[in-house]
C-alpha positions in Angstrom: -100.7 -9.4 -101.5 -97.9 -8.7 -103.9 -94.3 -9.5 -103.0 -92.7 -6.7 -101.1 -90.1 -5.5 -103.7 -86.6 -5.1 -102.5 -87.5 -4.9 -98.8 -86.3 -7.2 -96.1 -89.5 -6.9 -94.1 -88.5 -9.1 -91.1 -85.1 -7.5 -90.9 -86.7 -4.0 -90.9 -89.1 -5.1 -88.1 -86.3 -6.6 -86.0 -84.2 -3.5 -86.4 -87.0 -1.2 -85.4 -87.8 -3.2 -82.3 -84.1 -3.4 -81.4 -84.0 0.4 -81.5 -87.1 0.6 -79.3 -85.5 -1.9 -76.9 -82.3 0.2 -76.8 -84.4 3.3 -76.0 -86.2 1.5 -73.2 -83.0 0.0 -71.8 -81.0 3.3 -71.9 -83.4 6.0 -71.1 -85.3 7.0 -68.0 -87.9 8.8 -70.2 -91.1 7.2 -71.3 -91.4 5.6 -74.7 -92.5 8.1 -77.3 -95.6 7.3 -79.2 -94.3 8.2 -82.7 -91.3 5.8 -82.9 -93.5 3.1 -81.3 -96.2 3.5 -83.8 -93.7 3.6 -86.7 -92.1 0.3 -85.5 -95.6 -1.3 -85.2 -96.6 -0.2 -88.7 -93.8 -2.3 -90.1 -95.6 -5.4 -88.7 -98.7 -4.8 -90.8 -97.5 -6.6 -93.9 -97.1 -9.8 -92.0 -100.8 -10.1 -91.4 -101.5 -9.5 -95.0 -99.1 -12.3 -96.0 -100.9 -14.8 -93.8 -104.1 -14.7 -95.9 -107.7 -14.9 -95.1 -107.3 -16.4 -91.6 -105.7 -13.2 -90.4 -107.5 -10.7 -92.6 -109.6 -9.5 -89.6 -106.4 -9.1 -87.5 -104.7 -7.1 -90.3 -107.6 -4.7 -90.7 -108.0 -4.2 -86.9 -104.2 -3.9 -86.4 -103.7 -1.3 -89.1 -106.6 0.8 -87.8 -105.2 0.7 -84.3 -101.6 1.6 -85.4 -103.0 4.4 -87.5 -104.8 5.7 -84.4 -101.5 5.6 -82.4 -99.7 7.4 -85.2 -102.3 10.1 -85.3 -102.2 10.4 -81.4 -98.4 10.9 -81.6 -99.1 14.3 -83.2 -100.5 15.6 -79.9 -99.3 13.1 -77.3 -95.6 12.6 -76.7 -95.4 9.4 -74.7 -97.3 6.1 -74.2 -97.5 6.8 -70.5 -99.0 10.3 -71.1 -101.5 8.7 -73.5 -102.6 6.1 -71.0 -102.8 8.8 -68.2 -105.0 10.9 -70.4 -107.4 8.1 -71.0 -107.4 7.2 -67.3 -108.3 10.8 -66.5 -111.0 10.8 -69.2 -112.3 7.5 -67.8 -112.2 6.0 -71.3 -109.5 3.3 -71.0 -112.0 0.5 -71.8 -114.0 2.4 -74.4 -113.9 1.3 -78.0 -111.6 3.7 -79.9 -109.7 4.9 -76.9 -106.0 5.2 -77.5 -105.2 2.9 -74.6 -107.6 0.2 -75.9 -106.0 0.5 -79.3 -102.6 0.2 -77.7 -103.7 -3.1 -76.1 -104.9 -4.4 -79.5 -101.6 -3.4 -81.1 -99.7 -5.2 -78.3 -101.8 -8.3 -79.0 -100.9 -8.1 -82.7 -97.2 -7.9 -81.9 -97.6 -10.8 -79.4 -99.3 -12.8 -82.1 -96.4 -12.3 -84.6 -93.8 -13.0 -81.9 -95.5 -16.3 -80.9 -96.1 -17.2 -84.5 -92.4 -16.9 -85.3 -91.4 -18.7 -82.1 -93.7 -21.6 -83.2 -92.3 -21.5 -86.7 -88.8 -21.8 -85.3 -89.9 -24.7 -83.0 -91.7 -26.6 -85.8 -90.3 -28.7 -88.6 -91.8 -28.7 -92.0 -93.2 -26.2 -94.5 -96.7 -25.9 -93.0 -97.8 -22.8 -91.1 -101.0 -24.3 -89.9 -99.8 -25.6 -86.5 -97.6 -22.6 -85.7 -100.4 -20.2 -86.6 -103.0 -22.2 -84.8 -101.0 -22.3 -81.6 -100.2 -18.6 -81.8 -103.8 -17.7 -82.4 -105.0 -20.0 -79.6 -102.5 -18.3 -77.2 -103.0 -14.7 -78.1 -106.3 -14.0 -79.8 -108.6 -16.9 -79.1 -109.2 -16.0 -75.4 -110.6 -12.6 -76.5 -112.8 -14.0 -79.4 -116.2 -15.6 -79.4 -117.1 -19.0 -80.7 -118.0 -17.8 -84.2 -114.7 -15.9 -84.8 -112.6 -18.8 -83.4 -114.4 -21.2 -85.9 -113.9 -18.8 -88.8 -110.2 -18.5 -88.0 -109.9 -22.3 -87.7 -111.4 -22.7 -91.1 -109.1 -20.0 -92.5 -106.0 -21.9 -91.2 -106.3 -24.2 -94.2 -105.7 -21.3 -96.5 -102.4 -20.2 -95.0 -99.4 -20.0 -97.2 -96.5 -22.4 -96.7 -93.4 -21.3 -94.9 -91.6 -20.9 -98.3 -94.5 -18.9 -99.7 -94.5 -16.6 -96.7 -90.8 -16.0 -97.0 -91.2 -15.2 -100.7 -94.0 -12.7 -100.0 -91.7 -11.1 -97.4 -88.7 -11.2 -99.7 -86.7 -13.0 -97.1 -84.2 -15.9 -97.2 -85.4 -18.7 -94.9 -82.0 -19.8 -93.7 -81.1 -16.3 -92.7 -84.5 -15.5 -91.1 -85.0 -18.8 -89.2 -81.3 -19.1 -88.3 -81.6 -16.0 -86.2 -84.7 -15.2 -84.1 -86.9 -12.3 -85.1 -86.4 -9.8 -82.3 -90.0 -8.7 -81.5 -89.7 -9.8 -77.9 -86.8 -7.5 -77.1 -89.2 -5.0 -75.6 -91.2 -5.9 -72.5 -94.7 -4.7 -73.4 -96.3 -6.4 -70.5 -96.7 -3.2 -68.6 -98.7 -1.5 -71.4 
């Protein structure tokens, strides 16, 4: 993946999720699907920057976010979307908006845990932070073969410095302040 020219990817993600958090914290209305899917779309480049180990996550995540963006054209809020799937008895069916929302939430959780682990870990390697984040978020939902493939791919991860270069970020600034992906409580989704 080529370097993201001129964009401060992590800052854009943090700002978008801060805006969502402010919406959640100040409004009594449900969260709208469109701004949620736009914020989630900003996370997509992170998976691409992590290399082959997270290629499957990138493809799955992008497809699910695209589905939510498309749904936003006819469904205003996340709660309305979930209610519609409940009424249609399709919450657990592949391709349902609610199931896609769950997959997007896991992707966001993965990125949040990854950066928490990066902040808590010394050194330039992303192997331990990424392995811990994967084990916590995705591994419980994957079979043996996928877990083994991901484990093998962990050896191809970029270094912390390479990741920051790909994201066009300054390490001291990024890791001096936490990425604010956890400002929204998505546990109810």
